[in-house]
N, C-alpha and C positions, 0 to 999 in steps of 0.2 A: 464559503459554506460554513455554517455554524458548527462548532465542535460539540456535537450533541452527546447525550448520554450513550447512545449506541456507538458513536465513534470512540468515546472514551473507553467503553467496555471492550471494543475490539482492539484498541491500542494496548490494553492491559493484558491481552492474551499472549500466549507464546507465539512468536513469529517463526514460520516453518524453516527458513534457511539460516537461522542463527540470530544473534542479538543485533539490535539496531538502537540508535539514539532515540530519545523520547520524541522529538519532533518528527523524526523519520517514521516512527510508529504511528503518530497521528496522521501524517501524510498518507501512509499506506492504508490505514483504516478509513480515512475519508474517501480515498479512491475506491475501496471495496464497496462502500455505500453508494457512491456514484455509479459504479459498474452495474448495479441493479437497474438503474434507469437507462444507462448507455452501455449495453453489453459489448459493444465493439471498442470500448474505451482502451486506448493505448497509453503506455507509460513511457515517457522519455526521460532518461537520466544519464548522468555521467558517473554516478556513484555505484561502485561494484556491489555493496551490500544491499542497496535499494533494488538494483537490477536482479540479483539472485532471489531476493524475497518476493519481488513483484512477479517474477516468472513462477515461483513456487505457489503463489496465490492465484495463478491462472490468467495473469495479464498478458496481452500482446505487448512486447517491449521493443523499443528502439533505443539504441545506445551507441555511443562512440567510444 
């Protein structure tokens, strides 16, 4: 997916569960845009910060 102006804008906003790295913010923002088209989108991650933020953003999450 293209890193659109909307994705860049969302990535620049405050992340709800604390700071994340730049690429992680882009991944979370891209997932937010995709979630509009696929409301049941789930996030799979092994990264604690991504997991906490994805849950705070309303994603169904799977983690190990």
